[in-house]
C-alpha positions as CSV (number, residue, x, y, z in Angstrom):
1,M,1.5,-15.0,-32.6
2,T,3.4,-12.1,-31.1
3,I,4.8,-12.4,-27.5
4,L,5.1,-9.0,-25.7
5,H,7.7,-8.6,-23.0
6,F,8.2,-5.9,-20.5
7,Q,10.8,-3.4,-21.6
8,L,13.6,-2.6,-19.2
9,I,13.7,1.2,-18.7
10,P,16.9,2.6,-17.2
11,R,16.2,4.2,-13.8
12,R,17.2,7.7,-14.8
13,N,15.1,7.5,-17.9
14,R,11.9,6.9,-15.9
15,A,12.0,10.5,-14.8
16,K,13.2,11.8,-18.2
17,G,11.0,14.6,-19.5
18,L,9.2,15.3,-16.2
19,V,11.2,18.4,-15.3
20,P,10.9,19.9,-18.8
21,R,7.2,19.1,-18.7
22,I,6.8,21.0,-15.4
23,Q,8.8,23.9,-16.7
24,R,6.7,24.0,-19.9
25,C,3.5,23.9,-17.8
26,S,4.7,26.7,-15.6
27,K,5.4,28.9,-18.7
28,Q,2.0,28.0,-20.2
29,F,0.3,28.7,-16.8
30,R,1.9,32.1,-16.5
31,E,0.8,32.9,-20.1
32,A,-2.8,31.8,-19.2
33,V,-2.8,34.0,-16.2
34,A,-1.6,37.0,-18.2
35,T,-4.5,36.4,-20.7
36,G,-7.1,35.5,-18.1
37,D,-7.7,32.1,-19.6
38,A,-9.1,30.1,-16.7
39,N,-9.7,26.9,-18.8
40,K,-6.0,26.8,-19.9
41,Q,-4.9,27.5,-16.3
42,S,-6.9,24.5,-15.1
43,A,-5.7,22.2,-17.9
44,V,-2.1,23.1,-17.5
45,S,-2.3,22.8,-13.7
46,K,-3.6,19.3,-14.0
47,D,-0.8,18.3,-16.3
48,A,1.8,19.9,-14.0
49,W,0.4,18.1,-10.9
50,D,0.5,14.8,-12.7
51,A,4.2,15.4,-13.6
52,M,5.1,16.5,-10.1
53,T,3.3,13.5,-8.5
54,K,5.3,11.1,-10.8
55,L,8.5,13.0,-9.9
56,F,7.7,12.4,-6.2
57,E,7.1,8.7,-6.7
58,I,10.2,8.2,-8.8
59,L,12.7,10.2,-6.8
60,R,11.4,8.9,-3.4
61,G,11.5,5.4,-4.7
62,E,15.0,5.7,-6.1
63,Q,16.2,7.1,-2.8
64,D,14.4,4.4,-0.7
65,D,15.9,1.7,-3.0
66,G,19.4,3.1,-2.5
67,H,19.9,4.3,-6.1
68,L,19.9,8.0,-5.2
69,A,22.1,9.4,-2.4
70,S,20.2,11.2,0.4
71,S,22.3,14.3,-0.2
72,W,20.5,15.0,-3.4
73,M,17.1,14.8,-1.7
74,N,18.2,16.9,1.3
75,V,18.9,20.0,-0.8
76,N,16.8,23.0,0.4
77,T,14.1,23.5,-2.2
78,A,11.2,25.4,-0.6
79,L,10.1,27.1,2.6
80,I,7.5,25.9,5.1
81,T,5.7,27.6,8.0
82,E,3.9,25.6,10.7
83,L,0.9,27.3,12.1
84,N,-1.3,26.9,15.2
85,S,-4.7,27.2,13.5
86,V,-6.5,26.7,10.3
87,A,-7.4,30.4,10.4
88,D,-3.7,31.3,10.3
89,Q,-3.2,28.9,7.4
90,Q,-6.2,30.3,5.5
91,K,-4.9,33.9,6.0
92,M,-1.5,33.0,4.7
93,L,-2.9,31.3,1.7
94,A,-5.2,34.2,1.0
95,L,-2.2,36.6,1.1
96,R,-0.4,34.1,-1.3
97,K,2.9,34.4,0.6
98,I,4.3,32.9,3.7
99,D,5.8,34.7,6.7
100,R,9.5,34.2,6.0
101,A,10.4,35.1,9.6
102,Q,8.5,32.0,10.8
103,S,9.6,29.7,8.0
104,Q,12.1,26.9,7.7
105,P,13.8,25.4,4.7
106,L,12.2,22.3,3.2
107,S,14.3,19.6,1.5
108,L,13.5,18.3,-2.0
109,R,12.1,15.1,-0.5
110,H,9.8,16.9,1.8
111,T,8.9,19.4,-0.8
112,L,7.8,16.6,-3.1
113,N,6.0,15.0,-0.2
114,K,4.0,18.2,0.4
115,I,3.2,18.3,-3.3
116,A,1.8,14.8,-3.0
117,H,-0.2,15.4,0.2
118,Y,-1.4,19.0,0.1
119,K,-5.1,19.9,0.9
120,T,-5.2,23.4,-0.4
121,A,-3.2,25.1,-3.2
122,T,-2.8,28.5,-4.7
123,F,-0.1,30.4,-6.6
124,R,1.7,33.7,-6.9
125,L,3.6,35.4,-9.7
126,D,6.0,38.0,-8.5
127,R,7.2,41.1,-10.3
128,R,9.8,39.1,-12.2
129,N,7.0,36.7,-13.3
130,A,8.5,33.9,-11.1
131,H,6.0,31.2,-10.4
132,Y,5.4,30.1,-6.8
133,L,3.2,27.4,-5.5
134,L,1.6,27.8,-2.1
135,L,0.3,24.6,-0.6
136,G,-1.5,24.0,2.7
137,G,-2.1,20.9,4.7
138,V,-2.1,19.3,8.1
139,Y,0.4,16.9,9.6
140,K,0.2,15.6,13.1
141,N,-2.5,18.2,14.0
142,K,-0.2,21.1,12.8
143,H,-1.3,23.2,10.0
144,W,1.4,24.1,7.5
145,V,1.9,26.3,4.4
146,A,4.7,25.6,1.9
147,E,6.0,28.1,-0.6
148,I,7.7,26.5,-3.6
149,L,9.5,28.4,-6.3
150,V,8.8,26.3,-9.4
151,S,12.2,27.1,-11.0
152,K,14.1,26.0,-7.9
153,L,12.1,22.8,-7.6
154,C,12.9,22.0,-11.3
155,K,16.6,22.8,-10.9
156,N,17.0,20.6,-7.8
157,A,14.9,17.8,-9.2
158,A,16.9,17.8,-12.4
159,M,20.2,17.4,-10.4
160,A,18.7,14.6,-8.4
161,I,17.6,12.8,-11.6
162,Q,21.1,13.0,-13.0
163,A,22.5,11.6,-9.7
164,I,20.4,8.4,-10.0
165,S,22.7,5.5,-10.3
166,T,21.9,3.3,-13.3
């Protein structure tokens, strides 16, 4: 008879592989957009959202438990614009870019929170082929749109993962 035990996984290792997975998904998504492969876009997006949600849960949990200094989660990672109406939000999402004059920086923690709690999502690839996520939602009756450069999210998340105390 074999007795199975829970395996202790070092804190930092729980997030190991998530950032490279998101980066790989972003590259595959951009390739799928270039070739017009909607099925691949959908499959890759699902994988990326799964990885980003896990990243949110792990980093937030490590910060809340005192294993990750707040300074790592307070790094500016995205931009957010708060809007007065759903029409303004829909217009901004349709344009696939936020009004930077109205925007404010969004910390890594709050960026991950928006990823976990968005209602509407779209994307943009710029001339450099940089991949942006645009998310829309509502918080306390205020409509918002967040613009997240995927490479910046990955860079900041990777630094936070390395800062988790073991």
